[in-house]
Steps between C-alpha positions, in 0.01 A plus 500: 500500500630845408404853592565852370790673672662836428868558569716813512824379337673839463409868520186561292487138387199289602459147367187283505552128556295185548655360817446162660287503814674313786328173587488552875383799703747568783376439856334808645434642152192508276487499122329797340406634156558871447181706489644852481829676567600866496821673402709681760769766471744239628413278202561799275849563643598136457359506147685818405833437677509133609547656844311701760629734771849352479387135495605332173338184367747215471295296255171509305190512718123522476389839630188586696403514868147646481244234415202285584432146386255211508572176679589203279629256763427576869767241594307382807404850620151638568505703178265394220585446133404814309506719813644849449788601728710812543874428493720652767850498346684543834628159605654584836686266734284566806800458733718812478454805723306704240262210438442460873411871513246451221723675247514235229605764246835528681555125535871419484443177308203599287435349159331722243404397145619675184774690682880511513480540878439125534793281390456259335222700336143375525279526193218749536133487410498585128436134413198276469571242774633606841590289803471731801512448879156431643562751782548773238166432325202701625165363376238761415127528454366355175367842398851652477620597152850361429586822314449681831659237723834532322523844665529343847880509513554856372206629705660340806819694422301823476319428827832427671622846398180655635544309826865601533393860441215475751235619255164555667159643415497876455872541435636699208697249291706567188599213271798587280480298180190359328652183364342167595624507860408864545149433374456207737623721784245764405225238504617360833525842665154595373363175644629627837311827451812714470490817288729401214690709246693330217786646298672391179665648192240335275155661487338174387646314800371769735156461343504128584595585859199730527275224364654270762383737772755780538331826600768704327718428196826691459694507174865574572615774264156659491492594868727700728644236731559781750124499556533149643740603775407365844149396389498128568504279807641211298669466162544165327786502248397258225675641194862390544629849413734687733339828392164363618654402833628857542151632420366264766739651756372845411133401496482319833413694814732548794533170688323330209589165352634401156478131400718372217305239305685535170794281410745784432777365279867549588598853400682809618273791587465792737246457777386797708603345830482836679120489477492170688686672784323835492148358487573189710364284219469129564617293202385136483580234246235260379609162365248241385240415767406284798146473637389736222464209256195382692373860518537533122313176430215613725476831312476307175235265638298798624514666157589833661765594240433556129778286357365532146593870509850399611543248216685637199470201264456123477726255317502122467791333678662422165530877433709573808776655287253738335358596839847576637584708193184703554599558861858589402369755249313677779167459323319319783285705738445249777575129532549269204337161562590166342227239468548126523371276219169421676412858602456682170 
Protein backbone atom coordinates (compact mmCIF):
# COMPACT_ATOMS: atom_id res chain seq x y z
CA UNK A 1 0.00 0.00 0.00
CA UNK A 2 1.30 3.45 -0.92
CA UNK A 3 0.34 6.98 0.00
CA UNK A 4 0.99 10.50 -1.30
CA UNK A 5 3.89 12.23 0.42
CA UNK A 6 5.51 15.59 -0.30
CA UNK A 7 9.19 16.17 0.39
CA UNK A 8 11.35 19.30 0.51
CA UNK A 9 14.59 18.09 -1.12
CA UNK A 10 16.32 21.48 -1.49
CA UNK A 11 15.41 25.16 -1.29
CA UNK A 12 12.27 25.77 -3.37
CA UNK A 13 12.14 22.15 -4.50
CA UNK A 14 9.13 20.04 -3.48
CA UNK A 15 8.72 16.51 -4.81
CA UNK A 16 5.59 14.34 -4.76
CA UNK A 17 6.11 10.62 -4.20
CA UNK A 18 4.06 7.47 -3.72
CA UNK A 19 5.61 6.07 -0.55
CA UNK A 20 5.07 2.69 1.05
CA UNK A 21 2.94 2.72 4.19
CA UNK A 22 4.68 0.85 7.05
CA UNK A 23 2.96 -2.42 7.92
CA UNK A 24 2.84 -1.90 11.67
CA UNK A 25 1.67 1.09 13.70
CA UNK A 26 4.14 1.77 16.53
CA UNK A 27 2.90 1.16 20.09
CA UNK A 28 1.24 4.24 21.54
CA UNK A 29 0.58 5.66 18.06
CA UNK A 30 -2.50 5.74 15.82
CA UNK A 31 -2.63 5.73 12.04
CA UNK A 32 -4.34 8.70 10.44
CA UNK A 33 -5.28 10.04 7.00
CA UNK A 34 -4.70 13.75 6.47
CA UNK A 35 -7.89 15.81 6.36
CA UNK A 36 -6.45 19.33 6.17
CA UNK A 37 -3.16 21.09 6.84
CA UNK A 38 -2.16 24.75 6.80
CA UNK A 39 1.05 26.48 5.82
CA UNK A 40 3.14 28.29 8.42
CA UNK A 41 5.83 30.95 8.13
CA UNK A 42 8.27 28.34 9.41
CA UNK A 43 7.40 26.12 6.43
CA UNK A 44 8.01 29.11 4.18
CA UNK A 45 11.50 29.74 5.61
CA UNK A 46 12.48 26.10 5.18
CA UNK A 47 11.07 26.16 1.65
CA UNK A 48 12.92 29.34 0.70
CA UNK A 49 16.25 28.71 2.47
CA UNK A 50 16.34 25.04 3.56
CA UNK A 51 16.81 26.60 7.00
CA UNK A 52 14.92 28.61 9.60
CA UNK A 53 16.21 30.95 12.31
CA UNK A 54 19.70 29.47 12.10
CA UNK A 55 18.57 25.82 12.05
CA UNK A 56 19.62 24.14 8.78
CA UNK A 57 18.00 20.98 7.45
CA UNK A 58 20.47 18.13 7.16
CA UNK A 59 18.42 16.09 4.71
CA UNK A 60 15.13 16.18 2.76
CA UNK A 61 12.03 16.30 4.94
CA UNK A 62 8.26 16.52 4.70
CA UNK A 63 7.15 19.91 6.00
CA UNK A 64 4.03 20.77 7.96
CA UNK A 65 3.06 20.91 11.64
CA UNK A 66 -0.47 22.37 11.45
CA UNK A 67 -3.03 19.71 10.60
CA UNK A 68 -6.01 17.56 11.44
CA UNK A 69 -6.69 14.02 10.30
CA UNK A 70 -9.14 11.13 10.38
CA UNK A 71 -8.42 7.89 12.17
CA UNK A 72 -7.53 4.92 9.96
CA UNK A 73 -6.24 2.48 12.59
CA UNK A 74 -6.97 3.24 16.28
CA UNK A 75 -4.30 0.65 17.22
CA UNK A 76 -6.23 -0.53 20.29
CA UNK A 77 -7.19 2.97 21.49
CA UNK A 78 -10.68 4.35 22.17
CA UNK A 79 -10.63 6.38 18.95
CA UNK A 80 -12.98 5.32 16.15
CA UNK A 81 -12.13 4.78 12.48
CA UNK A 82 -13.09 7.92 10.57
CA UNK A 83 -13.03 10.11 13.70
CA UNK A 84 -11.59 13.60 13.19
CA UNK A 85 -8.71 14.61 15.47
CA UNK A 86 -6.61 17.73 15.90
CA UNK A 87 -2.87 17.01 15.83
CA UNK A 88 -0.67 18.53 18.50
CA UNK A 89 2.83 18.51 16.96
CA UNK A 90 4.67 18.94 20.30
CA UNK A 91 5.95 15.53 21.35
CA UNK A 92 7.49 16.37 24.71
CA UNK A 93 9.35 14.03 27.05
CA UNK A 94 7.19 14.69 30.11
CA UNK A 95 10.19 14.27 32.44
CA UNK A 96 12.37 17.39 32.22
CA UNK A 97 11.91 20.44 34.45
CA UNK A 98 9.97 22.48 31.85
CA UNK A 99 7.59 19.58 31.23
CA UNK A 100 7.01 19.18 34.96
CA UNK A 101 6.12 22.89 35.09
CA UNK A 102 3.58 22.40 32.30
CA UNK A 103 5.81 24.15 29.77
CA UNK A 104 5.95 21.50 27.06
CA UNK A 105 7.00 24.14 24.52
CA UNK A 106 10.35 24.42 26.33
CA UNK A 107 10.90 20.67 26.68
CA UNK A 108 14.61 19.86 26.52
CA UNK A 109 14.04 16.63 24.60
CA UNK A 110 11.07 17.62 22.47
CA UNK A 111 10.42 16.11 19.06
CA UNK A 112 8.73 18.33 16.49
CA UNK A 113 7.77 17.30 12.94
CA UNK A 114 8.96 19.05 9.78
CA UNK A 115 11.70 20.95 11.60
CA UNK A 116 15.50 21.06 11.73
CA UNK A 117 15.30 21.46 15.51
CA UNK A 118 14.69 17.71 15.85
CA UNK A 119 17.62 15.52 14.75
CA UNK A 120 17.18 13.11 13.10
CA UNK A 121 14.40 15.11 11.46
CA UNK A 122 10.83 13.86 11.71
CA UNK A 123 8.62 14.12 8.64
CA UNK A 124 5.80 16.61 9.00
CA UNK A 125 2.13 16.48 8.10
CA UNK A 126 2.11 17.33 4.38
CA UNK A 127 1.47 13.67 3.51
CA UNK A 128 -1.55 11.43 3.20
CA UNK A 129 -0.84 8.85 5.94
CA UNK A 130 0.49 9.91 9.35
CA UNK A 131 1.39 7.80 12.38
CA UNK A 132 1.10 10.11 15.39
CA UNK A 133 1.22 9.59 19.18
CA UNK A 134 -2.22 8.90 20.61
CA UNK A 135 -1.60 11.41 23.43
CA UNK A 136 -1.12 14.14 20.81
CA UNK A 137 -4.46 13.46 19.06
CA UNK A 138 -7.44 15.47 20.31
CA UNK A 139 -10.79 14.10 19.07
CA UNK A 140 -13.41 16.71 18.22
CA UNK A 141 -17.14 16.99 17.76
CA UNK A 142 -18.48 15.54 14.51
CA UNK A 143 -19.81 18.96 13.49
CA UNK A 144 -16.30 20.48 13.26
CA UNK A 145 -15.10 21.45 9.78
CA UNK A 146 -11.60 20.06 9.07
CA UNK A 147 -10.74 23.28 7.21
CA UNK A 148 -11.25 25.09 10.52
CA UNK A 149 -9.66 22.46 12.75
CA UNK A 150 -6.32 22.78 10.97
CA UNK A 151 -6.09 26.22 12.62
CA UNK A 152 -5.80 24.65 16.09
CA UNK A 153 -2.00 24.74 16.22
CA UNK A 154 -1.46 28.30 14.94
CA UNK A 155 -4.40 29.59 16.99
CA UNK A 156 -2.80 27.99 20.05
CA UNK A 157 0.39 29.93 19.27
CA UNK A 158 -1.60 33.16 19.03
CA UNK A 159 -3.41 32.44 22.30
CA UNK A 160 -0.09 31.71 24.01
CA UNK A 161 1.13 35.17 22.99
CA UNK A 162 -2.07 36.72 24.34
CA UNK A 163 -1.63 34.81 27.60
CA UNK A 164 2.02 35.82 27.93
CA UNK A 165 0.95 39.42 27.34
CA UNK A 166 -1.90 39.17 29.85
CA UNK A 167 -4.55 40.36 27.40
CA UNK A 168 -7.91 40.91 29.07
CA UNK A 169 -11.32 42.34 28.22
CA UNK A 170 -11.35 46.10 27.77
CA UNK A 171 -7.63 46.51 27.12
CA UNK A 172 -6.27 48.50 24.20
CA UNK A 173 -4.30 45.99 22.11
CA UNK A 174 -2.24 46.66 18.99
CA UNK A 175 -1.25 43.79 16.70
CA UNK A 176 1.73 44.66 14.50
CA UNK A 177 1.53 42.64 11.30
CA UNK A 178 -1.57 41.23 9.58
CA UNK A 179 -0.05 38.06 8.22
CA UNK A 180 -1.63 34.73 9.17
CA UNK A 181 -0.39 34.80 12.77
CA UNK A 182 -1.31 38.44 13.22
CA UNK A 183 -4.82 37.77 11.96
CA UNK A 184 -5.26 34.84 14.33
CA UNK A 185 -4.03 37.05 17.17
CA UNK A 186 -6.58 39.69 16.22
CA UNK A 187 -9.33 37.07 16.26
CA UNK A 188 -8.16 35.67 19.59
CA UNK A 189 -7.91 39.09 21.24
CA UNK A 190 -11.37 40.04 19.97
CA UNK A 191 -12.74 36.79 21.41
CA UNK A 192 -11.45 38.06 24.78
CA UNK A 193 -13.34 41.33 24.29
CA UNK A 194 -10.22 43.47 23.99
CA UNK A 195 -10.32 46.64 21.87
CA UNK A 196 -8.03 45.65 19.01
CA UNK A 197 -6.13 47.74 16.47
CA UNK A 198 -4.20 46.04 13.64
CA UNK A 199 -1.34 47.50 11.62
CA UNK A 200 0.38 46.41 8.41
CA UNK A 201 2.03 47.89 5.33
CA UNK A 202 -0.57 46.24 3.08
CA UNK A 203 -4.02 47.85 2.95
CA UNK A 204 -5.64 44.59 1.82
CA UNK A 205 -4.18 42.73 4.82
CA UNK A 206 -5.47 45.42 7.17
CA UNK A 207 -8.91 45.03 5.60
CA UNK A 208 -8.87 41.31 6.44
CA UNK A 209 -7.92 42.16 10.03
CA UNK A 210 -10.93 44.46 10.30
CA UNK A 211 -13.18 41.70 8.94
CA UNK A 212 -11.64 39.40 11.56
CA UNK A 213 -12.81 41.77 14.28
CA UNK A 214 -10.26 44.57 14.66
CA UNK A 215 -11.95 47.83 15.66
CA UNK A 216 -9.27 49.87 13.93
CA UNK A 217 -7.09 49.15 10.89
CA UNK A 218 -3.83 51.06 10.48
CA UNK A 219 -1.89 51.13 7.22
CA UNK A 220 1.76 51.87 7.94
CA UNK A 221 2.91 54.61 5.58
CA UNK A 222 -0.53 56.20 5.49
CA UNK A 223 -0.61 57.14 9.17
CA UNK A 224 1.66 59.14 11.45
CA UNK A 225 3.10 56.50 13.76
CA UNK A 226 3.69 59.31 16.26
CA UNK A 227 -0.07 59.30 16.82
CA UNK A 228 0.26 55.79 18.25
CA UNK A 229 2.66 56.82 21.00
CA UNK A 230 1.73 55.47 24.44
CA UNK A 231 -1.78 54.43 23.33
CA UNK A 232 -1.80 50.71 24.01
CA UNK A 233 -1.76 48.50 27.08
CA UNK A 234 -0.35 45.61 25.06
CA UNK A 235 1.34 45.27 21.68
CA UNK A 236 1.78 41.92 19.95
CA UNK A 237 4.64 41.94 17.43
CA UNK A 238 3.61 39.52 14.68
CA UNK A 239 5.36 40.93 11.62
CA UNK A 240 8.98 39.83 12.06
CA UNK A 241 10.27 43.32 11.19
CA UNK A 242 12.61 45.19 13.52
CA UNK A 243 11.00 48.47 12.44
CA UNK A 244 7.64 47.10 13.62
CA UNK A 245 9.18 46.12 16.95
CA UNK A 246 10.46 49.69 17.37
CA UNK A 247 6.97 51.01 16.57
CA UNK A 248 5.63 48.65 19.23
CA UNK A 249 8.02 50.16 21.79
CA UNK A 250 6.74 53.61 20.90
CA UNK A 251 3.07 52.62 20.86
CA UNK A 252 2.89 50.81 24.19
CA UNK A 253 2.02 52.75 27.33
CA UNK A 254 4.34 53.23 30.27
CA UNK A 255 4.67 49.93 32.15
CA UNK A 256 2.90 48.23 29.24
CA UNK A 257 3.79 44.88 27.76
CA UNK A 258 5.13 43.89 24.32
CA UNK A 259 4.91 40.20 23.32
CA UNK A 260 7.09 38.92 20.49
CA UNK A 261 5.14 36.31 18.54
CA UNK A 262 6.99 36.66 15.24
CA UNK A 263 9.93 34.47 14.34
CA UNK A 264 12.38 37.31 13.66
CA UNK A 265 15.15 35.96 11.45
CA UNK A 266 18.82 36.45 12.33
CA UNK A 267 19.80 39.98 11.33
CA UNK A 268 21.62 43.07 12.51
CA UNK A 269 19.35 45.98 13.38
CA UNK A 270 19.00 48.90 15.75
CA UNK A 271 16.46 48.47 18.52
CA UNK A 272 15.32 51.44 20.60
CA UNK A 273 16.35 49.89 23.90
CA UNK A 274 16.17 53.25 25.69
CA UNK A 275 12.37 53.14 25.46
CA UNK A 276 12.29 49.84 27.34
CA UNK A 277 14.15 51.56 30.18
CA UNK A 278 12.38 54.91 30.10
CA UNK A 279 8.86 53.49 29.97
CA UNK A 280 9.59 50.38 32.07
CA UNK A 281 8.23 48.22 29.26
CA UNK A 282 7.92 44.51 29.90
CA UNK A 283 9.09 42.44 26.92
CA UNK A 284 7.94 38.80 26.75
CA UNK A 285 8.74 36.14 24.21
CA UNK A 286 6.09 33.74 23.00
CA UNK A 287 7.18 30.36 21.65
CA UNK A 288 4.66 27.77 20.50
CA UNK A 289 2.06 26.92 23.17
CA UNK A 290 1.12 24.76 26.15
CA UNK A 291 -2.42 24.49 27.52
CA UNK A 292 -3.53 26.85 24.74
CA UNK A 293 -3.89 23.94 22.30
CA UNK A 294 -6.94 22.76 24.22
CA UNK A 295 -8.21 26.36 24.40
CA UNK A 296 -7.84 26.69 20.62
CA UNK A 297 -9.71 23.45 19.92
CA UNK A 298 -12.56 24.58 22.17
CA UNK A 299 -12.80 27.89 20.29
CA UNK A 300 -13.04 25.96 17.04
CA UNK A 301 -15.69 23.61 18.42
CA UNK A 302 -17.71 26.59 19.66
CA UNK A 303 -17.57 28.25 16.23
CA UNK A 304 -16.68 31.58 17.84
CA UNK A 305 -14.03 32.52 15.24
CA UNK A 306 -14.70 33.08 11.53
CA UNK A 307 -11.92 30.94 10.10
CA UNK A 308 -13.27 31.26 6.56
CA UNK A 309 -12.34 34.96 6.65
CA UNK A 310 -8.84 33.95 7.76
CA UNK A 311 -8.41 31.43 4.92
CA UNK A 312 -6.56 32.80 1.91
CA UNK A 313 -6.86 29.81 -0.45
CA UNK A 314 -7.30 26.04 -0.68
CA UNK A 315 -5.04 23.59 -2.51
CA UNK A 316 -5.02 19.81 -2.84
CA UNK A 317 -2.11 18.14 -1.06
CA UNK A 318 -0.49 17.36 -4.41
CA UNK A 319 -0.19 21.13 -5.08
CA UNK A 320 1.90 21.86 -2.00
CA UNK A 321 4.66 23.41 -4.13
CA UNK A 322 2.19 25.79 -5.78
CA UNK A 323 0.77 26.75 -2.39
CA UNK A 324 4.24 27.51 -1.02
CA UNK A 325 5.08 29.59 -4.09
CA UNK A 326 1.92 31.62 -3.55
CA UNK A 327 2.91 32.20 0.06
CA UNK A 328 6.49 33.09 -0.92
CA UNK A 329 5.18 35.64 -3.43
CA UNK A 330 3.31 37.41 -0.64
CA UNK A 331 -0.02 37.00 -2.41
CA UNK A 332 -1.83 35.19 0.42
CA UNK A 333 -3.98 37.24 2.80
CA UNK A 334 -4.53 34.73 5.57
CA UNK A 335 -3.78 31.02 5.89
CA UNK A 336 -3.29 28.71 2.93
CA UNK A 337 -4.92 25.32 3.55
CA UNK A 338 -4.02 21.98 1.97
CA UNK A 339 -6.75 19.37 1.65
CA UNK A 340 -6.27 15.63 1.88
CA UNK A 341 -7.56 13.39 -0.93
CA UNK A 342 -10.87 12.60 0.83
CA UNK A 343 -11.75 16.18 1.85
CA UNK A 344 -12.19 18.00 -1.45
